[in-house]
N, CA and C of each residue as an Amber inpcrd file, in Angstrom:
protein
   699
 -43.4110000   3.5920000   3.4000000 -42.0390000   3.1240000   3.1190000
 -41.5710000   2.2280000   4.2590000 -41.0560000   1.0470000   3.9430000
 -40.5960000   0.1280000   4.9600000 -39.2050000   0.5250000   5.4560000
 -38.8020000  -0.0880000   6.5810000 -37.4790000   0.2100000   7.1360000
 -36.3710000  -0.2250000   6.1770000 -36.6130000  -1.3100000   5.4200000
 -35.6000000  -1.7630000   4.4630000 -35.4640000  -0.7780000   3.3150000
 -36.6100000  -0.1680000   2.8970000 -36.5640000   0.8460000   1.8440000
 -35.7740000   2.0620000   2.3050000 -35.9800000   2.4520000   3.5600000
 -35.2580000   3.5910000   4.1190000 -33.7620000   3.3190000   4.1630000
 -33.4100000   2.1030000   4.5670000 -31.9890000   1.7260000   4.6470000
 -31.3420000   1.7870000   3.2730000 -32.0920000   1.3380000   2.2420000
 -31.5530000   1.3650000   0.8890000 -31.3170000   2.7960000   0.4150000
 -32.2500000   3.6960000   0.7840000 -32.1310000   5.0780000   0.3360000
 -30.9820000   5.8030000   1.0340000 -30.7270000   5.4470000   2.2930000
 -29.7020000   6.1440000   3.0700000 -28.3430000   5.4560000   3.0150000
 -28.2660000   4.2550000   2.4210000 -26.9940000   3.5450000   2.3560000
 -25.9910000   4.3410000   1.5300000 -24.7720000   4.3950000   2.0060000
 -23.7380000   5.1690000   1.3130000 -23.2770000   4.4460000   0.0550000
 -23.0790000   5.1960000  -1.0010000 -22.5170000   4.6560000  -2.2370000
 -21.1020000   4.1680000  -1.9460000 -20.7910000   2.8920000  -2.1880000
 -19.4540000   2.3820000  -1.8660000 -18.3380000   3.0330000  -2.6710000
 -18.6970000   3.6930000  -3.7670000 -17.6890000   4.3720000  -4.5900000
 -17.5460000   5.8490000  -4.2170000 -18.2710000   6.2730000  -3.2180000
 -18.1390000   7.6530000  -2.7290000 -16.9910000   7.6870000  -1.7210000
 -15.8730000   8.2180000  -2.1370000 -14.6510000   8.1770000  -1.3350000
 -14.2390000   9.5830000  -0.9180000 -13.4780000   9.6900000   0.1700000
 -13.1270000  11.0120000   0.7040000 -12.0960000  11.7500000  -0.1350000
 -12.0490000  13.0640000   0.0740000 -11.0310000  13.9040000  -0.5560000
  -9.7300000  13.7330000   0.2220000  -8.7020000  13.2530000  -0.4540000
  -7.4220000  13.0000000   0.2210000  -6.3360000  13.9630000  -0.2470000
  -6.7300000  14.9930000  -0.9800000  -5.7490000  15.8770000  -1.6060000
  -4.8500000  16.5930000  -0.6020000  -5.3450000  16.8050000   0.6170000
  -4.5600000  17.5270000   1.6060000  -3.6460000  16.6590000   2.4520000
  -3.6450000  15.3710000   2.2140000  -2.8480000  14.4560000   3.0370000
  -1.4250000  14.3150000   2.5040000  -0.4890000  14.2170000   3.4230000
   0.9000000  13.9230000   3.0720000   1.0990000  12.4100000   3.1900000
   1.5980000  11.8130000   2.1340000   1.8120000  10.3640000   2.1100000
   3.3050000  10.0740000   2.2320000   3.6750000   9.3000000   3.2340000
   5.0530000   8.8480000   3.3810000   5.1920000   7.4200000   2.9040000
   6.3460000   7.1000000   2.3590000   6.6020000   5.7360000   1.8780000
   7.8860000   5.2440000   2.5230000   7.7550000   4.3470000   3.4970000
   8.9190000   3.7260000   4.1010000   9.4200000   2.6310000   3.1640000
  10.7120000   2.6280000   2.8920000  11.2260000   1.7440000   1.8580000
  11.0500000   2.3820000   0.5000000  11.0210000   3.7060000   0.4840000
  10.7510000   4.4290000  -0.7430000  11.8760000   4.4210000  -1.7500000
  13.0200000   3.8630000  -1.3920000  14.1080000   3.7500000  -2.3660000
  14.1260000   2.3730000  -3.0290000  13.2830000   1.4510000  -2.5620000
  13.1440000   0.1590000  -3.2290000  12.1960000   0.2710000  -4.4090000
  12.1400000  -0.7640000  -5.2270000  11.3610000  -0.7010000  -6.4650000
   9.8810000  -0.4270000  -6.2130000   9.2700000  -1.1740000  -5.2960000
   7.8400000  -0.9910000  -5.0380000   7.5630000   0.3790000  -4.4290000
   8.3790000   0.7590000  -3.4610000   8.1970000   2.0460000  -2.8080000
   8.3890000   3.2060000  -3.7580000   9.4370000   3.1340000  -4.5750000
   9.6810000   4.1920000  -5.5690000   8.5070000   4.3030000  -6.5410000
   8.0110000   3.1500000  -6.9620000   6.9110000   3.1580000  -7.9170000
   5.6490000   3.7730000  -7.3510000   5.3130000   3.4110000  -6.1200000
   4.1250000   3.9810000  -5.4930000   4.2950000   5.4820000  -5.2660000
   5.4710000   5.8770000  -4.8060000   5.7330000   7.3030000  -4.5870000
   5.5990000   8.0800000  -5.8960000   6.1620000   7.5330000  -6.9540000
   6.1100000   8.1940000  -8.2580000   4.6790000   8.3600000  -8.7420000
   3.8890000   7.2830000  -8.6560000   2.5150000   7.3320000  -9.1680000
   1.6440000   8.2890000  -8.3610000   1.7710000   8.2700000  -7.0440000
   0.9530000   9.1580000  -6.2160000   1.3530000  10.6130000  -6.4140000
   2.6530000  10.8660000  -6.4980000   3.1140000  12.2380000  -6.7250000
   2.7040000  12.7220000  -8.1010000   2.7900000  11.8590000  -9.0840000
   2.3710000  12.2130000 -10.4500000   0.8900000  12.5420000 -10.4990000
   0.1150000  11.9380000  -9.5880000  -1.3220000  12.2080000  -9.5190000
  -1.6240000  13.4670000  -8.7120000  -0.5880000  14.1140000  -8.1740000
  -0.7780000  15.3650000  -7.4710000  -0.6890000  15.2990000  -5.9640000
  -0.3980000  14.1180000  -5.4120000  -0.3040000  13.9700000  -3.9590000
   1.0590000  14.4420000  -3.4640000   1.0980000  15.0080000  -2.2770000
   2.3760000  15.3490000  -1.6640000   2.9680000  14.0810000  -1.0600000
   4.2080000  13.7500000  -1.4420000   4.8120000  12.4650000  -1.0670000
   6.2040000  12.6900000  -0.4890000   6.5020000  11.9550000   0.5830000
   7.8430000  11.9140000   1.1810000   8.2950000  10.4710000   1.1770000
   9.4690000  10.1900000   0.6470000   9.9910000   8.8230000   0.7140000
  11.0220000   8.7410000   1.8290000  11.0020000   7.6120000   2.5310000
  11.9060000   7.3950000   3.6490000  12.8920000   6.2840000   3.3630000
  14.0530000   6.3980000   3.9740000  15.0840000   5.3790000   3.8930000
  15.8850000   5.4330000   5.1810000  16.6550000   4.3960000   5.4520000
  17.5140000   4.4450000   6.6370000  18.5250000   5.5740000   6.5270000
  18.9280000   5.9030000   5.3110000  19.8710000   6.9990000   5.0700000
  19.1360000   8.1360000   4.3750000  19.0970000   9.2990000   5.0270000
  18.3890000  10.4490000   4.4610000  18.9630000  10.8510000   3.1120000
  20.2840000  10.7690000   2.9540000  20.9130000  11.1650000   1.6940000
  20.4230000  10.3030000   0.5440000  20.2940000   9.0140000   0.8070000
  19.8080000   8.1050000  -0.2210000  18.3680000   8.4370000  -0.5980000
  17.5570000   8.7550000   0.4060000  16.1600000   9.1000000   0.1430000
  16.0610000  10.3840000  -0.6640000  16.8650000  11.3730000  -0.3210000
  16.8080000  12.6430000  -1.0520000  17.2720000  12.4740000  -2.4930000
  18.2730000  11.6260000  -2.7090000  18.7440000  11.3810000  -4.0740000
  17.6570000  10.6920000  -4.8980000  16.9910000   9.7090000  -4.3120000
  15.9120000   9.0130000  -5.0190000  14.7520000   9.9550000  -5.2970000
  14.4420000  10.8310000  -4.3440000  13.3540000  11.7880000  -4.5170000
  13.6460000  12.7320000  -5.6750000  14.8940000  13.1740000  -5.7750000
  15.2720000  14.0710000  -6.8700000  15.0950000  13.3860000  -8.2170000
  15.3860000  12.0920000  -8.2920000  15.2170000  11.3490000  -9.5320000
  13.7390000  11.2050000  -9.9060000  12.8840000  11.0480000  -8.8950000
  11.4550000  10.8510000  -9.1550000  10.7750000  12.1360000  -9.5940000
  11.2260000  13.2840000  -9.0730000  10.6020000  14.5520000  -9.4300000
   9.1970000  14.6790000  -8.8840000   8.3490000  15.4790000  -9.5370000
   6.9500000  15.6840000  -9.1550000   6.8000000  16.1500000  -7.7060000
   7.8210000  16.8270000  -7.1920000   7.7390000  17.3650000  -5.8380000
   8.0000000  16.3730000  -4.7290000   8.4220000  15.1490000  -5.0530000
   8.7020000  14.1460000  -4.0260000   9.8680000  14.6170000  -3.1610000
   9.7220000  14.4440000  -1.8450000  10.7710000  14.7880000  -0.8980000
  11.3800000  13.5120000  -0.3230000  12.6060000  13.6400000   0.2070000
  13.2710000  12.4990000   0.8200000  13.6960000  12.8110000   2.2450000
  13.6770000  11.7990000   3.1090000  14.0520000  11.9700000   4.5140000
  14.4130000  10.6100000   5.0880000  14.9990000  10.6070000   6.2810000
  15.1970000   9.3130000   6.9200000  13.8380000   8.7840000   7.3710000
  13.7800000   7.5010000   7.7020000  12.5020000   6.8640000   7.9950000
  11.7410000   7.5540000   9.1210000  12.4490000   7.9550000  10.1740000
  11.7740000   8.5690000  11.3180000  11.1450000   9.9030000  10.9350000
  11.8700000  10.7300000  10.1950000  11.3200000  12.0180000   9.7770000
  10.1750000  11.8250000   8.7970000  10.3240000  10.8700000   7.9070000
   9.2510000  10.5580000   6.9610000   7.9720000  10.2000000   7.7090000
   8.0840000   9.3610000   8.7130000   6.9140000   8.9500000   9.4940000
   6.3180000  10.1240000  10.2520000   7.1420000  10.9570000  10.8500000
   6.6550000  12.0910000  11.6280000   5.8920000  13.0900000  10.7670000
   6.3680000  13.3330000   9.5630000   5.8120000  14.3890000   8.7150000
   4.6180000  13.9410000   7.8800000   4.3010000  12.6640000   7.9070000
   3.2600000  12.1250000   7.0260000   1.9650000  11.8690000   7.7820000
   0.8470000  12.0020000   7.0670000  -0.4610000  11.6390000   7.6160000
  -0.7610000  10.1680000   7.3810000  -0.3770000   9.6880000   6.2060000
  -0.5520000   8.2870000   5.8150000   0.8280000   7.7340000   5.4920000
   1.1540000   6.5700000   6.0410000   2.4900000   5.9970000   5.8430000
   2.3600000   4.6140000   5.2150000   2.8820000   4.4800000   4.0040000
   2.9000000   3.1900000   3.3070000   4.1760000   2.4490000   3.6840000
   4.0320000   1.2130000   4.1130000   5.1850000   0.3860000   4.4850000
   5.5100000  -0.5150000   3.3000000   6.6530000  -0.2350000   2.6640000
   7.0630000  -0.9860000   1.4650000   8.4740000  -1.5110000   1.6300000
   8.8080000  -1.9140000   2.8430000  10.1550000  -2.4240000   3.1270000
  10.2130000  -3.9140000   2.8130000  11.4080000  -4.4810000   2.6380000
  11.5110000  -5.9340000   2.4380000  10.9600000  -6.6880000   3.6540000
  10.4270000  -7.8790000   3.4090000   9.8390000  -8.6550000   4.4930000
  10.8470000  -8.9190000   5.6050000  12.0890000  -9.1760000   5.2670000
  13.0510000  -9.5130000   6.3190000  13.4010000  -8.3130000   7.1990000
  13.0330000  -7.1040000   6.7940000  13.2620000  -5.9330000   7.6350000
  11.9890000  -5.3460000   8.2070000  10.8590000  -5.9980000   7.9600000
   9.5510000  -5.4900000   8.3530000   9.4310000  -5.2650000   9.8590000
   9.6570000  -6.3100000  10.6300000   9.4670000  -6.2210000  12.0730000
  10.4020000  -5.1880000  12.6940000  11.6770000  -5.2420000  12.3360000
  12.6510000  -4.3310000  12.9310000  12.3270000  -2.8730000  12.5940000
  11.9560000  -2.6190000  11.3460000  11.6430000  -1.2500000  10.9380000
  10.4580000  -0.7000000  11.7220000   9.3910000  -1.4580000  11.8030000
   8.1960000  -0.9680000  12.4840000   8.4080000  -0.8430000  13.9870000
   9.1420000  -1.7780000  14.5520000   9.4160000  -1.7030000  15.9850000
  10.1900000  -0.4160000  16.3120000  11.1360000  -0.0540000  15.4430000
  11.9660000   1.1230000  15.6960000  11.2060000   2.4380000  15.4840000
  10.0640000   2.3850000  14.7820000   9.3110000   3.6050000  14.4650000
   7.9700000   3.6700000  15.1890000   7.8120000   2.8860000  16.2360000
   6.5180000   2.8220000  16.9190000   6.0500000   4.2020000  17.3810000
   6.9450000   4.9850000  17.9550000   6.5510000   6.3120000  18.4550000
   6.1810000   7.2380000  17.3090000   6.9940000   7.2530000  16.2550000
   6.7350000   8.1500000  15.1200000   5.4450000   7.7870000  14.3780000
   5.0530000   6.5190000  14.4280000   3.8600000   6.0670000  13.7140000
   2.5950000   6.1010000  14.5550000   2.7240000   6.4660000  15.8170000
   1.5510000   6.5590000  16.6810000   0.5860000   7.6170000  16.1350000
  -0.6630000   7.2480000  16.0070000  -1.6810000   8.1500000  15.4950000
  -1.7630000   8.2190000  13.9830000  -0.8590000   7.5490000  13.2840000
  -0.8350000   7.6010000  11.8240000  -1.6960000   6.4840000  11.2140000
  -2.1480000   6.7400000  10.0030000  -2.7710000   5.6850000   9.2030000
  -1.6560000   4.9640000   8.4630000  -1.4430000   3.7100000   8.7850000
  -0.3610000   2.9060000   8.2220000  -0.9440000   1.9420000   7.1920000
  -0.3310000   1.9060000   6.0130000  -0.7660000   1.0240000   4.9380000
   0.3440000   0.0190000   4.6760000   0.1330000  -1.2160000   5.0590000
   1.1600000  -2.2430000   4.8930000   0.9740000  -2.9380000   3.5480000
   2.0120000  -2.9140000   2.7100000   1.9110000  -3.5990000   1.4130000
   2.9930000  -4.6680000   1.2700000   3.5050000  -5.1370000   2.4000000
   4.5960000  -6.1060000   2.3950000   4.0470000  -7.5110000   2.1790000
   4.7390000  -8.2790000   1.3430000   4.3440000  -9.6490000   1.0350000
   5.3710000 -10.6180000   1.6150000   5.0060000 -11.3860000   2.6390000
   5.9540000 -12.3660000   3.2010000   6.1210000 -13.5500000   2.2470000
   7.2380000 -13.5810000   1.5430000   7.4880000 -14.6140000   0.5560000
   8.8490000 -15.2490000   0.7730000   8.9460000 -16.4980000   0.3750000
  10.2290000 -17.1770000   0.3000000  10.4540000 -17.6280000  -1.1320000
  11.6840000 -17.9740000  -1.4430000  12.0250000 -18.4050000  -2.8060000
  12.9360000 -19.6240000  -2.7360000  12.6610000 -20.6080000  -3.5910000
  13.5470000 -21.7560000  -3.7190000  13.5910000 -22.1550000  -5.1870000
  14.0770000 -23.3400000  -5.4880000  14.2040000 -23.7720000  -6.8780000
  12.8560000 -23.9030000  -7.5890000  11.7940000 -24.0730000  -6.8290000
  10.4610000 -24.1930000  -7.4190000   9.8010000 -22.8350000  -7.6280000
  10.4270000 -21.7770000  -7.1430000   9.8590000 -20.4440000  -7.3160000
   9.4420000 -19.8060000  -6.0070000   8.5200000 -18.8660000  -6.1010000
   8.0590000 -18.1220000  -4.9250000   7.0070000 -18.9220000  -4.1620000
   6.9980000 -18.7570000  -2.8500000   5.9660000 -19.3800000  -2.0170000
   5.6610000 -18.4610000  -0.8410000   4.4450000 -18.5770000  -0.3240000
   4.0060000 -17.7170000   0.7660000   4.5870000 -18.1850000   2.0910000
   4.9850000 -17.2320000   2.9060000   5.4350000 -17.4730000   4.2660000
   4.3400000 -16.9640000   5.2110000   4.0000000 -17.7570000   6.2390000
   2.9470000 -17.3470000   7.1720000   3.5890000 -16.8430000   8.4610000
   3.5350000 -15.5550000   8.7220000   4.0820000 -15.0260000   9.9800000
   3.3180000 -15.5690000  11.1860000   3.9310000 -15.4900000  12.3260000
   3.2930000 -15.9730000  13.5570000   1.9580000 -15.2750000  13.7970000
   1.8870000 -13.9830000  13.4420000   0.6600000 -13.2170000  13.6650000
  -0.4150000 -13.5140000  12.6260000  -0.0590000 -14.2130000  11.5430000
  -1.0100000 -14.5510000  10.4960000  -0.7140000 -13.8790000   9.1730000
  -0.2000000 -12.6560000   9.2040000   0.1200000 -11.9090000   7.9940000
   1.0440000 -10.7570000   8.3550000   1.6450000 -10.1420000   7.3550000
   2.4820000  -8.9670000   7.6080000   1.6440000  -7.8410000   8.1990000
   0.4330000  -7.6640000   7.6830000  -0.4310000  -6.5980000   8.1860000
  -0.7930000  -6.8130000   9.6440000  -1.0790000  -8.0540000  10.0150000
  -1.4080000  -8.3360000  11.4170000  -0.1760000  -8.1830000  12.3060000
   0.9960000  -8.4920000  11.7720000   2.2180000  -8.2290000  12.5230000
   2.3760000  -6.7340000  12.7590000   2.1020000  -5.9390000  11.7180000
   2.1830000  -4.4890000  11.8530000   1.2190000  -3.9830000  12.9190000
  -0.0030000  -4.5010000  12.9160000  -0.9910000  -4.0770000  13.9050000
  -0.5530000  -4.4230000  15.3180000   0.0870000  -5.5830000  15.4800000
   0.5660000  -5.9800000  16.8030000   1.7320000  -5.1100000  17.2600000
   2.5900000  -4.7270000  16.3170000   3.7580000  -3.9080000  16.6550000
   3.4080000  -2.4430000  16.8530000   2.2940000  -2.0020000  16.2680000
   1.9270000  -0.5810000  16.2780000   0.5390000  -0.3940000  16.8930000
   0.4000000  -0.6330000  18.1980000  -0.9300000  -0.5460000  18.8130000
  -1.5300000   0.8570000  18.7860000  -0.6980000   1.8720000  18.6040000
  -1.1980000   3.2360000  18.5570000  -1.4720000   3.7420000  17.1650000
  -1.3160000   2.8770000  16.1590000  -1.5370000   3.2670000  14.7640000
  -2.8150000   2.6260000  14.2330000  -3.3050000   3.1560000  13.1270000
  -4.4770000   2.5920000  12.4380000  -3.9400000   1.8510000  11.2200000
  -3.8920000   0.5370000  11.3140000  -3.2160000  -0.2660000  10.2950000
  -4.2060000  -0.8030000   9.2680000  -3.8490000  -0.6300000   8.0080000
  -4.5900000  -1.2240000   6.8980000  -3.6060000  -2.0080000   6.0330000
  -4.1340000  -2.7330000   5.0590000  -3.2910000  -3.4920000   4.1290000
  -3.7590000  -3.2020000   2.7110000  -2.8090000  -2.9290000   1.8010000
  -3.1790000  -2.6050000   0.4080000  -1.9260000  -2.5620000  -0.4560000
  -2.1280000  -2.4220000  -1.7760000  -1.0690000  -2.2360000  -2.7690000
  -0.1460000  -3.4610000  -2.9210000  -0.6670000  -4.6630000  -2.6880000
   0.1750000  -5.8560000  -2.7320000   0.4550000  -6.3530000  -4.1520000
  -0.4710000  -6.1750000  -5.0640000  -0.4360000  -6.8780000  -6.3490000
   0.0120000  -6.0100000  -7.5160000   0.7370000  -4.9520000  -7.2330000
   1.1300000  -4.0110000  -8.2750000   2.5120000  -4.3210000  -8.8160000
   2.6590000  -4.1800000 -10.1050000   3.9510000  -4.4040000 -10.7480000
   4.8520000  -3.1950000 -10.5240000   5.9920000  -3.4250000  -9.9010000
   6.9460000  -2.3330000  -9.6970000   7.4560000  -1.7960000 -11.0330000
   7.5450000  -2.6690000 -12.0290000   8.0010000  -2.2460000 -13.3600000
   7.0270000  -1.2310000 -13.9580000   5.7260000  -1.5590000 -13.9170000
   4.7280000  -0.6500000 -14.4700000   4.6380000   0.6350000 -13.6620000
   4.7190000   0.5180000 -12.3550000   4.6260000   1.7040000 -11.5050000
   5.7170000   2.7170000 -11.8360000   6.9110000   2.2350000 -12.1450000
   8.0400000   3.1230000 -12.3750000   8.1950000   3.5690000 -13.8270000
   7.4020000   2.9890000 -14.7270000   7.5550000   3.2830000 -16.1480000
   6.8250000   4.5700000 -16.5160000   7.5120000   5.6500000 -16.8340000
   6.8390000   6.9150000 -17.1620000   6.0180000   6.8530000 -18.4360000
   6.2820000   5.8640000 -19.2940000   5.5220000   5.7260000 -20.5390000
   4.1760000   5.0350000 -20.3240000   3.9960000   4.4010000 -19.1790000
   2.7380000   3.7290000 -18.8700000   1.7840000   4.7340000 -18.2480000
   0.7470000   5.0940000 -18.9980000  -0.1920000   6.1130000 -18.5380000
  -1.2140000   5.5400000 -17.5640000  -1.6680000   4.3080000 -17.8130000
  -2.7070000   3.6990000 -16.9990000  -2.2440000   2.3190000 -16.5320000
  -2.6020000   1.9670000 -15.3220000  -2.3400000   0.6270000 -14.7960000
  -3.6900000   0.0220000 -14.4470000  -4.1400000  -0.8670000 -15.3200000
  -5.4890000  -1.4180000 -15.1990000  -5.4960000  -2.5500000 -14.1730000
  -5.8310000  -2.2140000 -12.9440000  -5.8330000  -3.2080000 -11.8820000
  -6.6590000  -2.7090000 -10.7120000  -7.0630000  -3.6110000  -9.8510000
  -7.7580000  -3.2500000  -8.6170000  -6.8170000  -3.4140000  -7.4350000
  -6.9990000  -2.5790000  -6.4430000  -6.2140000  -2.6360000  -5.2140000
  -7.1490000  -3.0530000  -4.0840000  -6.9420000  -4.2390000  -3.5400000
  -7.7570000  -4.7140000  -2.4280000  -7.2450000  -4.0830000  -1.1370000
  -8.1700000  -3.4690000  -0.4020000  -7.8380000  -2.7450000   0.8240000
  -8.5250000  -3.4280000   1.9950000  -7.7550000  -3.7330000   3.0230000
  -8.2800000  -4.4120000   4.2030000  -7.9810000  -3.5870000   5.4510000
  -8.8880000  -3.6360000   6.4130000  -8.6680000  -2.9150000   7.6560000
  -9.8360000  -3.0730000   8.5930000  -9.6560000  -2.5910000   9.8030000
 -10.6830000  -2.7300000  10.8350000 -11.6770000  -1.5760000  10.8370000
 -11.2710000  -0.4270000  10.3040000 -12.1340000   0.7560000  10.3230000
 -12.4430000   1.1510000   8.8840000 -13.7180000   1.1570000   8.5200000
 -14.1030000   1.4030000   7.1480000 -13.6200000   2.7690000   6.6530000
 -13.6810000   3.7850000   7.5090000 -13.2510000   5.1230000   7.0940000
 -11.7720000   5.1440000   6.7350000 -10.9530000   4.4070000   7.4670000
  -9.5240000   4.3280000   7.1420000  -9.3190000   3.6400000   5.8000000
 -10.0640000   2.5670000   5.5820000  -9.9670000   1.8550000   4.3050000
 -10.3660000   2.7630000   3.1460000 -11.3610000   3.5950000   3.3620000
 -11.8220000   4.4790000   2.2900000 -10.7640000   5.5160000   1.9250000
  -9.9890000   5.9610000   2.8940000  -8.8850000   6.8760000   2.5890000
  -7.8790000   6.1850000   1.6780000  -7.5550000   4.9460000   2.0000000
  -6.5970000   4.1950000   1.1850000  -7.1790000   3.8980000  -0.1890000
  -8.4540000   3.5540000  -0.2420000  -9.1180000   3.3360000  -1.5270000
  -9.0360000   4.5940000  -2.3930000  -9.2560000   5.7360000  -1.7720000
  -9.2080000   7.0000000  -2.5100000  -7.8110000   7.2680000  -3.0500000
  -6.7840000   6.9740000  -2.2610000  -5.4100000   7.1420000  -2.7390000
  -5.1360000   6.2310000  -3.9340000  -5.5560000   4.9820000  -3.8290000
  -5.3450000   4.0490000  -4.9400000  -6.0570000   4.5200000  -6.1950000
  -7.2500000   5.0630000  -6.0210000  -8.0550000   5.4740000  -7.1680000
  -7.5460000   6.7440000  -7.8310000  -6.5810000   7.4170000  -7.2370000
  -5.9600000   8.5680000  -7.8800000  -5.1300000   8.1510000  -9.0920000
  -4.6440000   6.9180000  -9.0790000  -3.7600000   6.4410000 -10.1350000
  -4.6150000   5.9630000 -11.3070000  -4.4510000   6.5380000 -12.4830000
  -5.2910000   6.1720000 -13.6350000  -5.3090000   4.6660000 -13.8930000
  -6.5250000   4.1180000 -14.0220000  -6.7070000   2.6970000 -14.2770000
  -6.9400000   1.8780000 -13.0280000  -6.5990000   2.4070000 -11.8640000
  -6.7410000   1.6620000 -10.6120000  -8.0560000   1.9590000  -9.9190000
  -8.5440000   0.9650000  -9.1820000  -9.6640000   1.1550000  -8.2730000
  -9.2590000   0.6160000  -6.9080000  -9.5960000   1.3540000  -5.8690000
  -9.4220000   0.8400000  -4.5170000 -10.7030000   0.1540000  -4.0900000
 -10.6130000  -1.1040000  -3.6630000 -11.7920000  -1.9110000  -3.3510000
 -11.6790000  -2.4530000  -1.9310000 -12.7040000  -2.2080000  -1.1210000
 -12.7070000  -2.7650000   0.2320000 -12.7960000  -4.2800000   0.1590000
 -11.9180000  -4.9830000   0.8950000 -11.8440000  -6.4430000   0.7910000
 -11.8690000  -7.1570000   2.1340000 -12.3200000  -6.4800000   3.1910000
 -12.4730000  -7.1680000   4.4590000 -11.5310000  -6.6900000   5.5510000
 -11.5030000  -7.4470000   6.6180000 -10.7060000  -7.1020000   7.7920000
  -9.2970000  -7.6840000   7.7060000  -8.4500000  -7.2270000   8.6180000
  -7.0440000  -7.6340000   8.5650000  -6.8430000  -9.1300000   8.7320000
  -7.7840000  -9.8180000   9.3740000  -7.6160000 -11.2570000   9.5510000
  -7.5790000 -11.9940000   8.2140000  -8.0520000 -11.3350000   7.1470000
  -8.0240000 -11.9450000   5.8220000  -6.8620000 -11.4550000   4.9650000
  -5.9080000 -10.7580000   5.5640000  -4.7990000 -10.1970000   4.7820000
  -3.8550000 -11.2740000   4.2550000  -3.7610000 -12.4050000   4.9340000
  -2.8040000 -13.4340000   4.4900000  -3.0930000 -13.8990000   3.0690000
  -4.3820000 -14.1200000   2.7500000  -4.7200000 -14.5850000   1.4040000
  -4.2940000 -13.5630000   0.3530000  -4.4860000 -12.2950000   0.6640000
  -4.1380000 -11.2350000  -0.2780000  -2.6240000 -11.1650000  -0.4620000
  -1.8890000 -11.2290000   0.6420000  -0.4300000 -11.1750000   0.5650000
   0.1280000 -12.3870000  -0.1780000  -0.3910000 -13.5760000   0.1270000
   0.1660000 -14.8010000  -0.4500000  -0.1320000 -14.9500000  -1.9350000
  -1.1810000 -14.2740000  -2.4290000  -1.5240000 -14.3650000  -3.8430000
  -0.4040000 -13.8330000  -4.7350000   0.4610000 -13.0180000  -4.1680000
   1.5840000 -12.4890000  -4.9420000   2.4770000 -13.6200000  -5.4550000
   2.6020000 -14.6940000  -4.7020000   3.4000000 -15.8310000  -5.1580000
   2.8270000 -16.3960000  -6.4550000   1.5020000 -16.4430000  -6.5630000
   0.8650000 -16.9200000  -7.7920000   1.1030000 -15.9490000  -8.9430000
   1.0250000 -14.6470000  -8.6480000   1.2470000 -13.6560000  -9.7010000
   2.6760000 -13.7110000 -10.2280000   3.6260000 -13.9850000  -9.3620000
   5.0090000 -14.1220000  -9.8100000   5.1250000 -15.2760000 -10.8060000
   4.4550000 -16.3880000 -10.5060000   4.4640000 -17.5240000 -11.4360000
   3.8020000 -17.1740000 -12.7580000   2.6840000 -16.4460000 -12.6950000
   2.0030000 -16.0100000 -13.9130000   2.9260000 -15.1290000 -14.7480000
   3.5520000 -14.1770000 -14.0950000   4.4060000 -13.2290000 -14.8230000
   5.6100000 -13.9110000 -15.4670000   6.1700000 -14.8840000 -14.7700000
   7.3140000 -15.5990000 -15.3390000   6.8880000 -16.4450000 -16.5360000
   5.7530000 -17.0910000 -16.4290000   5.3070000 -17.9750000 -17.5130000
   4.9190000 -17.1910000 -18.7510000   4.2410000 -16.0570000 -18.5520000
   3.6920000 -15.3190000 -19.6900000   4.4620000 -14.0400000 -20.0000000
   5.5960000 -13.8470000 -19.2950000   6.4220000 -12.6520000 -19.5060000
   5.5510000 -11.3910000 -19.4570000   4.8270000 -11.2660000 -18.3400000
   3.8400000 -10.2090000 -18.1830000   4.0530000  -9.4490000 -16.8790000
   3.1690000  -8.4990000 -16.6390000   3.1470000  -7.7500000 -15.3800000
   1.7060000  -7.7770000 -14.8600000   1.2350000  -8.9770000 -14.5740000
  -0.1780000  -9.1990000 -14.2560000  -0.5840000  -8.5370000 -12.9480000
  -1.8280000  -8.0750000 -12.9190000  -2.4410000  -7.5680000 -11.6990000
  -3.7290000  -8.2960000 -11.4460000  -4.6070000  -7.6810000 -10.6420000
  -5.8790000  -8.2910000 -10.2730000  -7.0080000  -7.3570000 -10.6910000
  -8.0410000  -7.8940000 -11.3360000  -9.2400000  -7.1210000 -11.6350000
 -10.4320000  -7.9040000 -11.1210000 -11.2190000  -7.2840000 -10.2370000
 -12.3950000  -7.9120000  -9.6630000 -13.6000000  -7.6340000 -10.5560000
 -14.4110000  -8.6540000 -10.7870000 -15.5340000  -8.5100000 -11.7180000
 -16.8360000  -8.2160000 -10.9830000 -17.8020000  -7.6890000 -11.7110000
 -19.1800000  -7.4740000 -11.2680000 -19.3120000  -6.4280000 -10.1630000
 -18.3520000  -5.5340000 -10.0480000 -18.4870000  -4.3940000  -9.1310000
 -18.1470000  -3.1080000  -9.8810000
């Protein structure tokens, strides 16, 4: 047997993902449409979820509406109590929110799903942060955290719709550590119809974030809730 044959036999199946059932997932910006939708879908799949907001009362009220055991807390408590923290805040509050939670997010796996976009009469367009992407900005602001990027291309409408059983789409996951990406892939794959797919390092997050501007145009033209499906994998 050659060394290449041995490598093929011992190579890990890319679809073999870790058990994430014991992890607590926090969602910063969990009272916004995207955050609420992600919290709802993960909790419905059996994950323990805490949504965060600047006002704890607002978070608790939203959590009660979502059901499925979702809890609400202010952003700092949400970050402290969670193992994995999804950042789903508006782009204009991204830097300030993360800067204020640097201590609480130290040691956490952070999943940035923020899309830096602008809007004018021609529609949506991508904004390029100084760091290159929202995810890279997060990594710069949170040196003690393990930052990944994912969940950018999901329809908030579909996520929040209780009548929608499956959301047929792929979630591209980017990060510097493969094991961290696999945790996020596993979380995405809990949602019926979704697959979490490794898509490279954070330096490539800008393309993923900016593609949302194209999806907005697609959705407006075809009155749809389009996502992304990768072929041949």
